[in-house]
C-alpha positions in Angstrom: -17.3 -57.1 90.2 -15.0 -60.2 89.9 -15.7 -62.5 87.0 -14.6 -66.1 86.4 -12.7 -66.1 83.1 -11.2 -69.6 83.0 -12.7 -72.5 81.1 -16.2 -73.2 82.4 -15.9 -76.9 81.3 -13.3 -77.3 84.1 -16.0 -76.4 86.6 -18.3 -79.3 85.4 -15.4 -81.7 85.7 -14.4 -80.5 89.1 -18.0 -81.0 90.4 -18.4 -84.2 88.5 -21.7 -83.2 87.0 -23.1 -81.3 84.1 -23.7 -77.7 85.0 -24.9 -76.7 81.5 -22.7 -73.6 81.4 -22.1 -73.7 77.6 -25.6 -74.1 76.2 -26.0 -76.5 73.3 -22.4 -77.8 73.6 -23.3 -79.4 76.9 -25.9 -81.6 75.1 -23.4 -82.6 72.3 -20.6 -85.2 72.1 -18.2 -82.3 72.7 -19.2 -82.0 76.4 -16.0 -82.1 78.4 -17.4 -84.2 81.2 -18.6 -86.9 78.8 -15.1 -87.1 77.3 -13.1 -86.7 80.5 -15.2 -87.6 83.5 -12.5 -86.8 86.1 -11.4 -83.6 87.8 -9.0 -81.3 85.9 -5.3 -81.0 86.7 -2.4 -83.4 86.8 -3.8 -85.3 89.7 -7.3 -85.7 88.4 -7.0 -89.4 87.8 -5.2 -90.2 91.0 -7.0 -91.6 94.1 -8.4 -88.9 96.3 -8.7 -89.0 100.1 -12.0 -89.6 101.9 -14.1 -86.4 101.8 -15.0 -85.0 105.2 -18.5 -83.8 106.2 -17.3 -80.2 105.6 -15.9 -81.2 102.2 -19.3 -82.6 101.2 -21.0 -79.4 102.2 -18.5 -77.3 100.4 -18.7 -79.2 97.2 -22.5 -78.9 97.2 -22.3 -75.2 97.8 -19.7 -74.8 95.0 -21.7 -76.9 92.6 -24.8 -74.8 93.1 -23.0 -71.5 93.0 -21.3 -72.4 89.8 -24.5 -73.7 88.2 -26.1 -70.2 88.7 -22.9 -68.5 87.7 -22.5 -66.4 90.9 -19.4 -65.2 92.8 -19.2 -66.2 96.5 -20.2 -62.8 97.9 -23.4 -62.6 95.8 -24.3 -66.2 96.5 -23.8 -65.8 100.2 -25.7 -62.5 100.3 -28.7 -64.3 98.6 -28.5 -67.0 101.3 -28.6 -64.4 104.1 -31.7 -62.8 102.6 -33.3 -66.2 102.3 -32.4 -67.0 106.0 -34.4 -63.8 107.1 -37.6 -65.0 105.5 -40.2 -67.1 107.1 -40.2 -70.7 105.9 -37.7 -73.4 105.1 -34.4 -71.6 104.4 -33.1 -74.1 101.8 -36.2 -74.1 99.7 -36.5 -70.3 99.8 -32.9 -70.0 98.9 -33.3 -72.1 95.8 -36.5 -70.2 94.9 -34.6 -66.9 95.0 -31.8 -68.3 92.8 -34.3 -69.7 90.3 -36.3 -66.5 90.1 -33.3 -64.2 89.3 -34.1 -62.4 86.0 -30.9 -63.8 84.3 -32.0 -67.4 85.2 -35.5 -66.8 83.9 -34.2 -65.3 80.6 -32.0 -68.4 80.1 -35.0 -70.7 80.8 -37.1 -68.8 78.3 -34.5 -69.5 75.6 -33.5 -65.9 75.0 -29.9 -66.8 75.9 -27.7 -70.0 75.4 -26.3 -69.7 78.9 -26.8 -67.8 82.2 -23.6 -65.8 81.5 -25.0 -64.6 78.2 -28.4 -64.0 79.8 -26.7 -61.8 82.5 -25.0 -59.8 79.7 -28.3 -59.3 77.8 -30.0 -58.1 81.0 -27.2 -55.8 81.9 -27.3 -54.2 78.5 -31.0 -53.4 78.9 -32.4 -55.8 76.3 -35.0 -57.3 78.6 -38.2 -55.9 80.2 -40.4 -57.1 83.0 -44.1 -56.1 82.8 -43.2 -53.6 80.0 -40.5 -51.8 81.9 -36.8 -52.2 81.0 -34.8 -53.9 83.7 -31.0 -54.1 83.7 -30.3 -55.9 87.0 -29.6 -59.6 86.5 -30.4 -60.2 90.2 -33.9 -58.7 89.8 -36.4 -61.1 91.4 -39.4 -62.0 89.3 -42.8 -62.8 90.8 -45.8 -64.9 89.9 -47.7 -63.2 87.1 -44.7 -61.2 85.8 -44.3 -61.1 82.0 -40.6 -61.2 80.9 -39.9 -60.1 77.3 -37.3 -58.8 75.0 -37.6 -55.0 75.0 -39.2 -53.6 71.8 -36.1 -51.6 70.9 -34.0 -54.8 70.9 -36.2 -57.2 69.0 -34.4 -56.7 65.7 -31.0 -57.5 67.2 -29.2 -60.4 65.5 -28.9 -62.4 68.7 -32.7 -62.8 69.0 -33.2 -63.8 65.4 -33.0 -67.6 66.0 -34.7 -67.7 69.5 -37.8 -69.5 68.1 -35.6 -72.2 66.5 -33.7 -72.7 69.8 -36.9 -73.0 71.8 -37.9 -76.0 69.7 -34.9 -77.9 71.2 -35.7 -76.9 74.8 -38.0 -78.4 77.3 -39.9 -75.5 79.1 -39.8 -75.5 82.8 -43.1 -76.1 84.6 -43.4 -72.7 86.3 -42.8 -70.6 83.1 -45.0 -70.3 80.0 -43.8 -69.3 76.6 -45.8 -67.0 74.4 -46.0 -68.9 71.1 -44.3 -67.0 68.3 -43.4 -64.1 70.6 -40.3 -63.0 72.5 -42.0 -63.1 75.8 -42.9 -65.5 78.6 -44.9 -65.4 81.9 -44.1 -66.6 85.4 -47.0 -69.1 86.2 -45.9 -70.0 89.6 -43.0 -70.0 92.0 -40.4 -72.7 91.4 -39.9 -75.6 93.8 -36.6 -77.4 94.7 -37.4 -80.3 92.3 -37.7 -77.8 89.4 -33.9 -77.1 89.5 -32.3 -78.8 86.5 -29.5 -80.3 88.6 -29.8 -82.3 91.8 -29.2 -80.0 94.8 -29.2 -81.0 98.4 -30.0 -77.6 99.8 -29.8 -78.7 103.4 -26.0 -79.2 102.9 -25.7 -75.5 101.8 -27.7 -74.4 104.9 -25.4 -76.5 107.1 -22.3 -75.0 105.5 -23.3 -71.4 106.1 -24.7 -72.1 109.5 -21.3 -73.1 111.0 
């Protein structure tokens, strides 16, 4: 599978918004978009042309895709699955993105970024309802318990999870087990629960052309 290997800070600058791709660095004075709030490249500071309707839809799609750390094919396939479900496609789409296991692991504070969360899941360090899961795209459901697998709890990477949690604001649809490396899905997320502002209708319009 293709992987983006360039500087992720360039992505935030390109989309002109914080995508929180580097964990704690994004909340510090070192954040690239706070220091250079203009697109990357030699023409970043130059005046740009008026953006078309298609361009607005494209930027919204790119911003959301980059926030969740997905490549185009995987992002589009998730949209197609959402479009087949009964309900408002845009809301279902965002719900499916939010309930990916890698995203939940990141929200629970087990990883500093979604990229790191994806790696932890792929290496089999996480379990859902007591069963090891190594698919980052695994969809969690209401009532599911996500935890660090028993065999991985002594790993160095999980030693400071409790300290990191103290700096995080828990999302409303997840509950942290106090003093434990686990959390529970209390409810299904809503569009307003997404950390960045997403106009999902623009993404629907983009893929509906």
